[in-house]
Structures are given as structure tokens and as C-alpha cells.
C-alpha positions as a Markdown table, in Angstrom:
| # | Residue | x | y | z |
|---|---|---|---|---|
| 1 | Unk | 101.9 | 139.5 | 89.9 |
| 2 | Unk | 99.4 | 142.2 | 88.9 |
| 3 | Unk | 100.9 | 144.7 | 91.4 |
| 4 | Unk | 104.5 | 143.8 | 90.5 |
| 5 | Unk | 104.1 | 143.9 | 86.7 |
| 6 | Unk | 101.3 | 146.5 | 86.4 |
| 7 | Unk | 98.3 | 144.8 | 84.9 |
| 8 | Unk | 94.7 | 144.3 | 85.8 |
| 9 | Unk | 92.7 | 141.1 | 86.0 |
| 10 | Unk | 89.2 | 139.8 | 86.6 |
| 11 | Unk | 87.9 | 136.4 | 87.8 |
| 12 | Unk | 85.3 | 134.4 | 85.8 |
| 13 | Unk | 83.6 | 131.6 | 87.7 |
| 14 | Unk | 83.2 | 128.3 | 85.9 |
| 15 | Unk | 79.7 | 127.4 | 84.6 |
| 16 | Unk | 77.7 | 126.0 | 87.5 |
| 17 | Unk | 76.0 | 123.4 | 85.3 |
| 18 | Unk | 79.3 | 122.1 | 83.9 |
| 19 | Unk | 80.8 | 122.2 | 87.4 |
| 20 | Unk | 78.0 | 120.0 | 88.7 |
| 21 | Unk | 78.0 | 117.6 | 85.8 |
| 22 | Unk | 81.7 | 117.3 | 84.8 |
| 23 | Unk | 83.5 | 118.5 | 87.9 |
| 24 | Unk | 85.6 | 121.5 | 88.6 |
| 25 | Unk | 88.7 | 120.2 | 86.6 |
| 26 | Unk | 86.9 | 119.7 | 83.3 |
| 27 | Unk | 84.8 | 122.8 | 83.8 |
| 28 | Unk | 88.0 | 124.9 | 84.2 |
| 29 | Unk | 89.5 | 123.3 | 81.2 |
| 30 | Unk | 86.4 | 124.1 | 79.1 |
| 31 | Unk | 86.9 | 127.8 | 79.9 |
| 32 | Unk | 90.3 | 127.6 | 78.1 |
| 33 | Unk | 88.9 | 125.5 | 75.3 |
| 34 | Unk | 86.1 | 128.1 | 74.7 |
| 35 | Unk | 88.6 | 130.9 | 75.1 |
| 36 | Unk | 86.6 | 132.5 | 77.9 |
| 37 | Unk | 89.7 | 133.2 | 80.0 |
| 38 | Unk | 93.4 | 133.8 | 79.4 |
| 39 | Unk | 94.7 | 131.8 | 82.3 |
| 40 | Unk | 93.2 | 129.1 | 84.6 |
| 41 | Unk | 94.5 | 129.2 | 88.2 |
| 42 | Unk | 93.6 | 125.5 | 88.6 |
| 43 | Unk | 96.8 | 123.5 | 89.2 |
| 44 | Unk | 96.8 | 121.5 | 85.9 |
| 45 | Unk | 99.1 | 118.5 | 85.1 |
| 46 | Unk | 100.3 | 118.7 | 81.5 |
| 47 | Unk | 99.3 | 115.8 | 79.2 |
| 48 | Unk | 99.5 | 115.2 | 75.5 |
| 49 | Unk | 95.8 | 115.3 | 75.2 |
| 50 | Unk | 95.5 | 118.6 | 76.9 |
| 51 | Unk | 98.3 | 120.1 | 74.9 |
| 52 | Unk | 96.1 | 119.8 | 71.8 |
| 53 | Unk | 93.8 | 122.6 | 73.1 |
| 54 | Unk | 95.8 | 124.6 | 75.6 |
| 55 | Unk | 99.2 | 125.6 | 76.7 |
| 56 | Unk | 101.0 | 125.3 | 80.1 |
| 57 | Unk | 102.8 | 127.9 | 82.2 |
| 58 | Unk | 106.1 | 127.6 | 84.0 |
| 59 | Unk | 105.6 | 124.9 | 86.6 |
| 60 | Unk | 104.1 | 126.1 | 89.9 |
| 61 | Unk | 105.4 | 123.0 | 91.6 |
| 62 | Unk | 107.3 | 119.8 | 90.6 |
| 63 | Unk | 107.2 | 117.3 | 93.5 |
| 64 | Unk | 106.7 | 113.7 | 94.1 |
| 65 | Unk | 103.4 | 112.8 | 95.6 |
| 66 | Unk | 102.8 | 111.7 | 99.1 |
| 67 | Unk | 99.7 | 110.2 | 100.7 |
| 68 | Unk | 97.7 | 112.1 | 103.3 |
| 69 | Unk | 96.0 | 109.5 | 105.4 |
| 70 | Unk | 94.3 | 109.4 | 108.8 |
| 71 | Unk | 96.7 | 109.4 | 111.7 |
| 72 | Unk | 97.0 | 105.8 | 113.1 |
| 73 | Unk | 95.8 | 105.3 | 116.6 |
| 74 | Unk | 97.7 | 103.7 | 119.5 |
| 75 | Unk | 97.6 | 100.0 | 119.9 |
| 76 | Unk | 95.9 | 98.7 | 123.1 |
| 77 | Unk | 98.4 | 97.8 | 125.9 |
| 78 | Unk | 96.0 | 95.0 | 126.8 |
| 79 | Unk | 97.9 | 92.7 | 124.5 |
| 80 | Unk | 101.3 | 94.0 | 125.5 |
| 81 | Unk | 102.5 | 90.7 | 127.0 |
| 82 | Unk | 102.0 | 89.0 | 123.6 |
| 83 | Unk | 104.0 | 91.5 | 121.6 |
| 84 | Unk | 107.6 | 90.3 | 122.4 |
| 85 | Unk | 107.1 | 87.2 | 120.2 |
| 86 | Unk | 105.6 | 86.8 | 116.8 |
| 87 | Unk | 102.7 | 84.4 | 116.6 |
| 88 | Unk | 104.8 | 81.5 | 115.0 |
| 89 | Unk | 107.1 | 81.8 | 118.0 |
| 90 | Unk | 104.2 | 81.5 | 120.4 |
| 91 | Unk | 102.9 | 78.5 | 118.4 |
| 92 | Unk | 106.3 | 76.7 | 118.6 |
| 93 | Unk | 106.6 | 77.5 | 122.3 |
| 94 | Unk | 103.2 | 75.9 | 123.2 |
| 95 | Unk | 104.0 | 72.9 | 121.0 |
| 96 | Unk | 107.3 | 72.6 | 122.8 |
| 97 | Unk | 105.6 | 72.7 | 126.2 |
| 98 | Unk | 103.1 | 70.0 | 125.2 |
| 99 | Unk | 105.8 | 67.9 | 123.5 |
| 100 | Unk | 108.1 | 67.9 | 126.6 |
| 101 | Unk | 105.2 | 67.1 | 128.9 |
| 102 | Unk | 104.1 | 64.2 | 126.6 |
| 103 | Unk | 107.6 | 62.8 | 126.4 |
| 104 | Unk | 107.9 | 63.0 | 130.2 |
| 105 | Unk | 104.5 | 61.2 | 130.5 |
| 106 | Unk | 105.6 | 58.4 | 128.1 |
| 107 | Unk | 108.9 | 57.9 | 129.9 |
| 108 | Unk | 107.1 | 57.8 | 133.3 |
| 109 | Unk | 104.4 | 55.4 | 132.1 |
| 110 | Unk | 107.0 | 53.0 | 130.6 |
| 111 | Unk | 109.2 | 53.0 | 133.6 |
| 112 | Unk | 106.3 | 52.5 | 136.0 |
| 113 | Unk | 105.4 | 49.3 | 134.1 |
| 114 | Unk | 108.9 | 48.0 | 134.1 |
| 115 | Unk | 109.7 | 48.7 | 137.7 |
| 116 | Unk | 108.7 | 45.6 | 139.7 |
| 117 | Unk | 110.4 | 46.8 | 142.9 |
| 118 | Unk | 108.1 | 49.8 | 143.5 |
| 119 | Unk | 107.4 | 50.2 | 147.3 |
| 120 | Unk | 104.5 | 52.6 | 146.8 |
| 121 | Unk | 101.4 | 50.5 | 147.3 |
| 122 | Unk | 99.1 | 53.3 | 148.6 |
| 123 | Unk | 98.3 | 54.6 | 145.1 |
| 124 | Unk | 97.2 | 52.9 | 141.9 |
| 125 | Unk | 99.2 | 52.9 | 138.7 |
| 126 | Unk | 97.2 | 55.7 | 137.1 |
| 127 | Unk | 97.1 | 57.7 | 140.3 |
| 128 | Unk | 100.9 | 57.5 | 140.6 |
| 129 | Unk | 101.2 | 58.5 | 136.9 |
| 130 | Unk | 98.9 | 61.5 | 137.5 |
| 131 | Unk | 101.1 | 62.7 | 140.4 |
| 132 | Unk | 104.2 | 62.4 | 138.3 |
| 133 | Unk | 102.6 | 64.3 | 135.5 |
| 134 | Unk | 101.7 | 67.1 | 137.9 |
| 135 | Unk | 105.2 | 67.3 | 139.1 |
| 136 | Unk | 106.6 | 67.4 | 135.5 |
| 137 | Unk | 104.1 | 70.1 | 134.6 |
| 138 | Unk | 105.1 | 72.2 | 137.6 |
| 139 | Unk | 108.8 | 71.7 | 136.6 |
| 140 | Unk | 108.1 | 73.0 | 133.1 |
| 141 | Unk | 106.1 | 75.9 | 134.4 |
| 142 | Unk | 108.5 | 76.9 | 137.1 |
| 143 | Unk | 111.4 | 76.9 | 134.6 |
| 144 | Unk | 109.4 | 79.3 | 132.4 |
| 145 | Unk | 108.9 | 81.6 | 135.3 |
| 146 | Unk | 112.6 | 81.5 | 136.5 |
| 147 | Unk | 111.6 | 79.8 | 139.8 |
| 148 | Unk | 113.2 | 76.5 | 139.3 |
| 149 | Unk | 112.2 | 73.1 | 140.8 |
| 150 | Unk | 114.0 | 69.9 | 141.4 |
| 151 | Unk | 113.1 | 66.8 | 139.5 |
| 152 | Unk | 114.2 | 63.5 | 141.0 |
| 153 | Unk | 114.4 | 60.7 | 138.5 |
| 154 | Unk | 117.5 | 58.4 | 138.2 |
| 155 | Unk | 117.0 | 57.6 | 134.5 |
| 156 | Unk | 119.4 | 59.3 | 132.1 |
| 157 | Unk | 116.6 | 60.0 | 129.6 |
| 158 | Unk | 114.8 | 62.1 | 132.2 |
| 159 | Unk | 117.9 | 64.0 | 133.0 |
| 160 | Unk | 118.8 | 64.8 | 129.4 |
| 161 | Unk | 115.2 | 65.9 | 128.6 |
| 162 | Unk | 115.1 | 68.1 | 131.8 |
| 163 | Unk | 118.5 | 69.6 | 131.0 |
| 164 | Unk | 117.8 | 70.6 | 127.4 |
| 165 | Unk | 114.4 | 72.0 | 128.4 |
| 166 | Unk | 116.2 | 74.1 | 131.0 |
| 167 | Unk | 118.7 | 75.4 | 128.4 |
| 168 | Unk | 116.0 | 76.2 | 125.8 |
| 169 | Unk | 113.7 | 77.8 | 128.4 |
| 170 | Unk | 116.5 | 80.0 | 129.6 |
| 171 | Unk | 117.0 | 81.5 | 126.1 |
| 172 | Unk | 113.2 | 81.9 | 125.6 |
| 173 | Unk | 112.6 | 83.5 | 129.0 |
| 174 | Unk | 115.5 | 85.9 | 128.8 |
| 175 | Unk | 114.4 | 87.0 | 125.3 |
| 176 | Unk | 110.9 | 87.5 | 126.4 |
| 177 | Unk | 111.6 | 89.4 | 129.6 |
| 178 | Unk | 114.2 | 91.6 | 127.8 |
| 179 | Unk | 111.5 | 93.1 | 125.5 |
| 180 | Unk | 108.4 | 92.9 | 127.7 |
| 181 | Unk | 109.1 | 96.2 | 129.4 |
| 182 | Unk | 109.3 | 98.1 | 126.2 |
| 183 | Unk | 106.2 | 96.4 | 124.9 |
| 184 | Unk | 104.2 | 97.5 | 128.0 |
| 185 | Unk | 105.6 | 101.0 | 128.4 |
| 186 | Unk | 106.4 | 102.4 | 124.9 |
| 187 | Unk | 103.7 | 103.7 | 122.7 |
| 188 | Unk | 103.1 | 101.5 | 119.6 |
| 189 | Unk | 100.9 | 102.8 | 116.7 |
| 190 | Unk | 98.7 | 100.7 | 114.5 |
| 191 | Unk | 99.9 | 99.9 | 111.0 |
| 192 | Unk | 99.1 | 102.6 | 108.5 |
| 193 | Unk | 99.3 | 103.3 | 104.8 |
| 194 | Unk | 102.8 | 104.2 | 103.7 |
| 195 | Unk | 103.0 | 103.2 | 100.0 |
| 196 | Unk | 100.9 | 102.3 | 97.0 |
| 197 | Unk | 101.2 | 98.6 | 97.9 |
| 198 | Unk | 99.8 | 99.3 | 101.4 |
| 199 | Unk | 96.9 | 101.2 | 99.9 |
| 200 | Unk | 96.1 | 98.5 | 97.4 |
| 201 | Unk | 96.0 | 95.9 | 100.2 |
| 202 | Unk | 94.0 | 98.1 | 102.6 |
| 203 | Unk | 90.4 | 97.1 | 103.3 |
| 204 | Unk | 89.7 | 100.3 | 105.3 |
| 205 | Unk | 91.0 | 103.2 | 103.1 |
| 206 | Unk | 90.3 | 104.1 | 99.5 |
| 207 | Unk | 92.0 | 106.8 | 97.4 |
| 208 | Unk | 90.0 | 109.9 | 96.7 |
| 209 | Unk | 90.7 | 112.0 | 93.6 |
| 210 | Unk | 89.0 | 114.7 | 91.5 |
| 211 | Unk | 87.0 | 113.5 | 88.5 |
| 212 | Unk | 88.8 | 113.9 | 85.2 |
| 213 | Unk | 92.1 | 114.5 | 87.0 |
| 214 | Unk | 95.3 | 112.8 | 85.8 |
| 215 | Unk | 95.5 | 110.9 | 89.1 |
| 216 | Unk | 91.9 | 109.6 | 88.8 |
| 217 | Unk | 92.4 | 108.6 | 85.2 |
| 218 | Unk | 95.7 | 106.9 | 86.0 |
| 219 | Unk | 94.2 | 104.7 | 88.7 |
| 220 | Unk | 91.0 | 103.9 | 86.8 |
| 221 | Unk | 92.8 | 102.9 | 83.6 |
| 222 | Unk | 95.8 | 101.2 | 85.1 |
| 223 | Unk | 96.9 | 97.7 | 84.1 |
| 224 | Unk | 99.5 | 97.0 | 86.8 |
| 225 | Unk | 98.3 | 94.9 | 89.7 |
| 226 | Unk | 98.9 | 97.6 | 92.4 |
| 227 | Unk | 97.3 | 100.6 | 90.6 |
| 228 | Unk | 94.6 | 98.4 | 89.2 |
| 229 | Unk | 93.6 | 97.3 | 92.7 |
| 230 | Unk | 93.4 | 100.9 | 93.8 |
| 231 | Unk | 91.3 | 101.8 | 90.8 |
| 232 | Unk | 88.9 | 98.9 | 91.4 |
| 233 | Unk | 88.5 | 100.0 | 95.0 |
| 234 | Unk | 87.6 | 103.5 | 93.8 |
| 235 | Unk | 85.0 | 102.1 | 91.4 |
| 236 | Unk | 83.4 | 100.2 | 94.3 |
| 237 | Unk | 83.1 | 103.6 | 96.2 |
| 238 | Unk | 81.8 | 106.1 | 93.6 |
| 239 | Unk | 81.9 | 108.9 | 96.2 |
| 240 | Unk | 85.7 | 108.6 | 96.2 |
| 241 | Unk | 85.7 | 110.4 | 92.8 |
| 242 | Unk | 84.5 | 113.9 | 93.6 |
| 243 | Unk | 83.4 | 116.6 | 91.2 |
| 244 | Unk | 83.8 | 119.8 | 93.3 |
| 245 | Unk | 86.6 | 120.9 | 95.7 |
| 246 | Unk | 84.0 | 121.1 | 98.5 |
| 247 | Unk | 83.2 | 117.4 | 98.1 |
| 248 | Unk | 86.9 | 116.7 | 98.0 |
| 249 | Unk | 87.6 | 118.4 | 101.3 |
| 250 | Unk | 84.6 | 116.6 | 102.8 |
| 251 | Unk | 86.1 | 113.2 | 101.7 |
| 252 | Unk | 89.6 | 114.1 | 103.0 |
| 253 | Unk | 88.5 | 115.4 | 106.4 |
| 254 | Unk | 86.1 | 112.5 | 106.9 |
| 255 | Unk | 89.1 | 110.3 | 107.6 |
| 256 | Unk | 87.8 | 107.6 | 105.3 |
| 257 | Unk | 90.1 | 108.2 | 102.3 |
| 258 | Unk | 93.7 | 108.5 | 101.3 |
| 259 | Unk | 94.6 | 111.6 | 99.3 |
| 260 | Unk | 97.6 | 111.8 | 97.1 |
| 261 | Unk | 99.1 | 115.3 | 96.5 |
| 262 | Unk | 102.3 | 117.4 | 96.8 |
| 263 | Unk | 103.6 | 118.3 | 100.2 |
| 264 | Unk | 102.9 | 122.0 | 99.9 |
| 265 | Unk | 99.2 | 121.5 | 99.3 |
| 266 | Unk | 99.1 | 118.8 | 101.9 |
| 267 | Unk | 100.5 | 121.3 | 104.5 |
| 268 | Unk | 97.8 | 123.7 | 103.5 |
| 269 | Unk | 95.0 | 121.1 | 104.0 |
| 270 | Unk | 96.5 | 120.0 | 107.3 |
| 271 | Unk | 96.6 | 123.6 | 108.4 |
| 272 | Unk | 92.9 | 124.0 | 107.7 |
| 273 | Unk | 92.1 | 120.9 | 109.7 |
| 274 | Unk | 94.4 | 122.0 | 112.5 |
| 275 | Unk | 92.5 | 125.3 | 112.8 |
| 276 | Unk | 89.2 | 123.5 | 112.9 |
| 277 | Unk | 89.9 | 120.6 | 115.2 |
| 278 | Unk | 92.9 | 121.8 | 117.2 |
| 279 | Unk | 94.8 | 118.5 | 116.8 |
| 280 | Unk | 96.8 | 116.6 | 114.2 |
| 281 | Unk | 94.5 | 114.1 | 112.6 |
| 282 | Unk | 96.6 | 113.1 | 109.6 |
| 283 | Unk | 99.7 | 111.2 | 108.8 |
| 284 | Unk | 102.0 | 112.0 | 105.9 |
| 285 | Unk | 103.6 | 109.0 | 104.1 |
| 286 | Unk | 106.9 | 108.6 | 102.4 |
| 287 | Unk | 107.1 | 109.7 | 98.8 |
| 288 | Unk | 105.3 | 107.4 | 96.3 |
| 289 | Unk | 106.8 | 106.8 | 92.8 |
| 290 | Unk | 104.5 | 109.4 | 91.1 |
| 291 | Unk | 106.0 | 112.8 | 90.2 |
| 292 | Unk | 104.0 | 115.4 | 88.2 |
| 293 | Unk | 104.5 | 119.1 | 87.4 |
| 294 | Unk | 101.7 | 121.5 | 88.4 |
| 295 | Unk | 101.1 | 124.4 | 86.0 |
| 296 | Unk | 98.5 | 127.1 | 85.3 |
| 297 | Unk | 96.5 | 126.4 | 82.1 |
| 298 | Unk | 96.9 | 129.0 | 79.4 |
| 299 | Unk | 94.7 | 129.8 | 76.4 |
| 300 | Unk | 96.3 | 128.3 | 73.3 |
| 301 | Unk | 98.0 | 130.9 | 71.2 |
| 302 | Unk | 97.5 | 133.8 | 73.6 |
| 303 | Unk | 100.1 | 136.5 | 73.3 |
| 304 | Unk | 100.4 | 136.8 | 77.1 |
| 305 | Unk | 101.4 | 133.2 | 77.6 |
| 306 | Unk | 105.2 | 133.9 | 77.5 |
| 307 | Unk | 104.8 | 136.8 | 79.9 |
| 308 | Unk | 102.9 | 134.6 | 82.4 |
| 309 | Unk | 105.6 | 132.0 | 82.4 |
| 310 | Unk | 108.4 | 134.5 | 82.7 |
| 311 | Unk | 106.8 | 136.1 | 85.7 |
| 312 | Unk | 106.0 | 132.8 | 87.4 |
| 313 | Unk | 109.6 | 131.8 | 86.9 |
| 314 | Unk | 110.7 | 135.1 | 88.5 |
| 315 | Unk | 108.5 | 134.4 | 91.5 |
| 316 | Unk | 110.2 | 131.0 | 92.0 |
| 317 | Unk | 113.7 | 132.3 | 91.6 |
| 318 | Unk | 113.1 | 135.1 | 94.1 |
| 319 | Unk | 111.7 | 132.7 | 96.7 |
| 320 | Unk | 108.4 | 134.6 | 96.9 |
| 321 | Unk | 106.3 | 131.4 | 96.2 |
| 322 | Unk | 107.8 | 129.6 | 99.2 |
| 323 | Unk | 107.5 | 132.8 | 101.3 |
| 324 | Unk | 103.8 | 133.2 | 100.5 |
| 325 | Unk | 103.1 | 129.5 | 101.2 |
| 326 | Unk | 104.8 | 129.6 | 104.7 |
| 327 | Unk | 103.2 | 133.0 | 105.5 |
| 328 | Unk | 99.7 | 131.6 | 104.8 |
| 329 | Unk | 100.3 | 128.7 | 107.2 |
| 330 | Unk | 99.5 | 130.7 | 110.3 |
| 331 | Unk | 99.6 | 127.6 | 112.5 |
| 332 | Unk | 102.7 | 125.5 | 112.6 |
| 333 | Unk | 102.0 | 122.2 | 110.9 |
| 334 | Unk | 105.5 | 120.8 | 111.5 |
| 335 | Unk | 104.3 | 118.8 | 114.5 |
| 336 | Unk | 101.7 | 117.1 | 112.3 |
| 337 | Unk | 104.3 | 116.2 | 109.7 |
| 338 | Unk | 106.5 | 114.4 | 112.1 |
| 339 | Unk | 106.3 | 110.6 | 111.6 |
| 340 | Unk | 105.3 | 108.3 | 114.4 |
| 341 | Unk | 108.2 | 106.0 | 115.1 |
| 342 | Unk | 108.1 | 102.9 | 117.2 |
| 343 | Unk | 111.2 | 101.9 | 119.3 |
| 344 | Unk | 113.5 | 99.5 | 117.5 |
| 345 | Unk | 113.2 | 97.1 | 120.4 |
| 346 | Unk | 109.5 | 97.0 | 120.1 |
| 347 | Unk | 109.7 | 94.8 | 117.1 |
| 348 | Unk | 108.5 | 91.3 | 117.8 |
| 349 | Unk | 111.1 | 88.6 | 118.0 |
| 350 | Unk | 110.9 | 86.4 | 114.9 |
| 351 | Unk | 111.0 | 82.6 | 114.8 |
| 352 | Unk | 114.3 | 82.7 | 112.9 |
| 353 | Unk | 115.8 | 84.7 | 115.9 |
| 354 | Unk | 115.1 | 81.8 | 118.2 |
| 355 | Unk | 116.2 | 79.0 | 115.9 |
| 356 | Unk | 119.1 | 78.0 | 118.2 |
| 357 | Unk | 116.8 | 77.6 | 121.2 |
| 358 | Unk | 114.3 | 75.4 | 119.4 |
| 359 | Unk | 117.3 | 73.5 | 117.8 |
| 360 | Unk | 118.7 | 72.8 | 121.3 |
| 361 | Unk | 115.3 | 71.6 | 122.5 |
| 362 | Unk | 114.8 | 69.4 | 119.4 |
| 363 | Unk | 118.2 | 67.9 | 119.7 |
| 364 | Unk | 117.7 | 67.3 | 123.4 |
| 365 | Unk | 114.4 | 65.5 | 122.9 |
| 366 | Unk | 116.1 | 63.4 | 120.2 |
| 367 | Unk | 118.9 | 62.5 | 122.6 |
| 368 | Unk | 116.4 | 61.8 | 125.4 |
| 369 | Unk | 114.5 | 59.4 | 123.1 |
| 370 | Unk | 117.7 | 57.7 | 122.0 |
| 371 | Unk | 118.7 | 57.2 | 125.7 |
| 372 | Unk | 115.2 | 55.9 | 126.4 |
| 373 | Unk | 115.4 | 53.4 | 123.6 |
| 374 | Unk | 118.8 | 52.3 | 124.8 |
| 375 | Unk | 117.5 | 51.8 | 128.3 |
| 376 | Unk | 114.5 | 49.9 | 127.0 |
| 377 | Unk | 116.8 | 47.5 | 125.1 |
| 378 | Unk | 119.0 | 47.1 | 128.1 |
| 379 | Unk | 115.9 | 46.5 | 130.3 |
| 380 | Unk | 114.7 | 43.7 | 128.0 |
| 381 | Unk | 118.1 | 42.1 | 127.8 |
| 382 | Unk | 118.4 | 42.1 | 131.5 |
| 383 | Unk | 114.8 | 40.8 | 131.9 |
| 384 | Unk | 115.5 | 38.0 | 129.3 |
| 385 | Unk | 118.7 | 37.0 | 131.2 |
| 386 | Unk | 116.8 | 37.0 | 134.5 |
| 387 | Unk | 114.0 | 34.8 | 133.0 |
| 388 | Unk | 116.6 | 32.3 | 131.7 |
| 389 | Unk | 118.2 | 32.1 | 135.1 |
| 390 | Unk | 114.9 | 31.5 | 136.8 |
| 391 | Unk | 113.9 | 28.9 | 134.3 |
| 392 | Unk | 117.3 | 27.2 | 134.7 |
| 393 | Unk | 117.0 | 27.1 | 138.5 |
| 394 | Unk | 113.3 | 26.3 | 138.9 |
| 395 | Unk | 112.5 | 24.6 | 135.6 |
| 396 | Unk | 109.6 | 27.0 | 134.8 |
| 397 | Unk | 109.0 | 30.6 | 134.0 |
| 398 | Unk | 107.2 | 32.9 | 136.5 |
| 399 | Unk | 103.6 | 33.9 | 135.6 |
């Protein structure tokens, strides 16, 4: 601006004592209040309180904030076989396995007590029941692994239960095997902060902000549940509120904090880190519902204020601001701003997606139990008729 519009300028450093005590923001504002400078090159957010003792230039930037957070790491593939189903699905699956086996066991135990014509005298009752349970368990397991195994029981209750388990297992196994490959081969990233609500719920990251800045005051004095939770987390970590830019950069690059700022400044910070580390260590979130204008602070009543604003507006209209920004980013940060996306088929199958399979299984178990009750009633009726016939012919009941 000085070269273009032919004026000279000089820099005045903020008072070191004020900078250490109040922070760089308030120390810079005090320069304007004391009329020590004509313009402050700090990016200042206009507020009603500040308007009482200073003026504001044409906006340098008007953008919605985003969060700059540590880049999420990859999830371990060790638990890849568990990913296709959500945990409630796994819970229902194991309950179903145990339930089917228990029903098989009850049926087998009851039928073994009611079958007086058994020809197997080499094994005891419990030993025979154990062998049957082993066969049923193998049938259930072989169905889950798509191997298949015959089950030889003449009772209809067994046949119905085995049939519905086969139908339900077919749906479950095909759903599982269809997504297992993507869970094992595609990269899946850990969950990261992407909104104010995520940050409020996070136990690992806290927001960092400059002392006396509008962002810090907003969070610390907030009444809404989300912003208040973020402010409370900042109070628990006093280091999150920094006084100097150097401390702010230390916080940001330590990968322990989330930093809210506009994308242009975020690109500048990521460029610095990319030069130092040679890798992208940060993730940029979606826009959060906070939009603020950044301006230069001007001495109240200064005759050059209108000139400063006009020339800043000229720089924006000519595109020089954007040109300078891109020209200063010597390394391409575009690759660091690309969001990590998981494959759509990596999403775990929800319990609601498999409602039909578990409905079939539940209905089948109900039918099998109904058939079992019918057979029990029929067995007792036949037994009572046989006992009456024996009593009629012999005059006494068998022991």
C-alpha cells in the first residue's frame, strides 16, 4: 500500500510488559487507545465495546470459521472382522446362537425322556444328550460358516427350528461376508472433531484461543450447553488460553488442541507446519456456525482512516489480497486440506438393517415351540390312552 499510494510508515512494537501480562491482542488494542499508532495490523474482530475507543477498517476477510485439528490416525485392521456389524448386531447374534442351542437342548432332553423305545443302551441319558448337543452345536456353527451339516430328527419342532435358523443364518452370513473384504482392505480413519458438538463431547482435544480475543470471550462467557462445555474445558486447561502468538503456535503444533480460524490463516499455519515436518499433520473440519469479519484497528478520529479503508477495498477488488496469500504459500497445502473419506460400504451394518433376519428367527423359534407343545399334548394323550388300554386288559397300571 505504501508503494502504491506513496506514503511512508514505521512499526512500533507493543509494550513488552503489557504483552506478557495482558497478551498480544489487548496490548495491540492499548496502542490504539493511547493513540501511539494510527493503525494496528492485528486482525481485529469489531465489537460494540471496542467501537467506543477505536474504529475499524474495510474487512480484510469475512469467512466462517473452521476447526484445525490433528489429523486422525488409521484404525487398526486387527479388529477388521468385527467392523461389518455394529455391537448390538453382534450381541443379538450371540444371543440367537445360544437361544437356538438351548431350544435344541430342551427339545432333545424332553424327547429322550418320552421315548421308551430307544435301542441305544451303550450310553447313559446325559451322555446321549451331550452327544446330541455337540451335533446341534456343530450344525449351528457349520451353517454360520456356509459348510452345512445334516440334522436327523423326525420331530417337526426340530425341523422347523433348523429351517428358520438356516434362513436367518443365510441372511446374516451373506451380509457379513459382503462387507468383510472392504473392512479388511480399505483404510478407515479414527473419528475426529468436525463440529462444535464434537469438540464439546471430546475428552482428548480442547480449543485454544488468544486471551482477550472475541473467540475466547465467547466460549468462556457462553450460556448454551455446547459452547459452555467448550469454555469449561478451556478453564480446566489454562494453557489453552495463550497470551502471545508464539505460545499460540506452540499449542497448535503440539497436536493437543483444536484451533478455530478462517481458512486463509489456516492454510498459512498448515504451510508452516508442512515446511517443518514435511507431512500433513492437520485435518480441516467443515464450517462451524461462527462467522466474523477481520479488520485492521484504526485510531479513533484519525484523518487517515477513510484512506486506509479505501485502499484495502481496492486491494480486495483487484484480487491482490488473494494473489499475495497464494504467492506466500510456497508449498502446496491442497493435499493437506483434502478430507479423509471412508468408503460408503465400510459403514457397519445396523441392527435395524437386519430386522427381517432376526424376525424370521424369532418367528421360527415361536413356531418350533408351538409345534413342540402340540407334540407334547399329543404324546400325553397317546400315553393316557395306552395306560387306559393296559389297565383295561391287565387290571393294573405299569410301574
